[in-house]
C-alpha angles and dihedrals in degrees: 000000000000118000091249142008136205132234132170109278115248093200097071136034129252097024092159092154107054108247106166114097127203124195117227092180134035111270114191109303092347117096129217107275096041112135129197135174112217089197106051099016099238114153130185144101127316091243086066092054090050090053091051091048094048091228139064121267120248099259125151109255093242092051094049090050092050093052095045093045091047093050092048096050093044093054100036119123134197091244117122138186117212127215127215088279091051094239117149116252129210115263095232113105094241091059097046109112121245127209122171116253117217086189093062090042087062087051087058094260112135129206096262095060091038090057092043086060097041093239118182129196125186118172103313097337116099118187123199111188123205130203144203124246090275094054095255116140116257099176140296142248116236122204130182114220099215097053146027093263131125140149137199118228113195135006125300104221100152129033107276107259098027094125090070095047128101120209089239094055125108103235133200117210117212130176100237137028095246087058089048092052089048089058092049089049090059088049106261136127109248145166132192131221097204089231135007091248085074091064093125088070085079086082086075086068097052094128094053138089096243131196117194111223098177119159117285097246137091094274090052094046090048089050092051092057091047090051094048090051093045092057094031113173095020113143120224099038114146137173133213118228116210128213116257112282096018112114104189145350093279092056088047093054095044096046098039104031124237099283096045092042091053093050089050094051090049092051097044103043101111138170111269106240 
């Protein structure tokens, strides 16, 4: 088989001459499974292509296994999450344990969204893992329920939540994971940066329509300006305006309720000028 094959790109219209290439073998620094469209410029992994298409690609089973296994081993880290029995868990998202967090419920985040994000609470410790584009765990944010304390274990190299995002989605970008989950509770697609100082991670979303939902404070406003300058000229950049007195998307959810907050977001998502 050739080292690559072409299909019509699902990320732009009118691709009559197939322009999206998928590698079936390693090529230089690029690994098998890498996909790139020579027409619109989209790059990613073949599993994202399948998600956009809505069906699996016609790959030989041995080739599919080879690509998936290679991507898993290439992106695997040494990070572990432990269950109540302190047994090591696999770092793939589907294997990370979930345990309902009453603390996040008080913040307006229900079980469905908590499970979607693989949240885990034990006593006063709330663990919120984050993953790379292939769904392999990069690290986690740990919070304590009784105090304003948190720590980050691992390196944030992708926006948190990117593994669940399709390149055709409209995506809200928040600062923290609780704000991200608040947007998801309202019914929107969202990712988190961890901190606004990570604003350059937005370049990982260059093929998306993006709305900045940074905190409604001076740091958030400054980061919005820096982000706008960093991706100067990008089309499809929006910003979310908050009501007076509301700091972030979690406060919006708690103060307005899910339905009213959703309506506010829809009405106040505007093109960033």
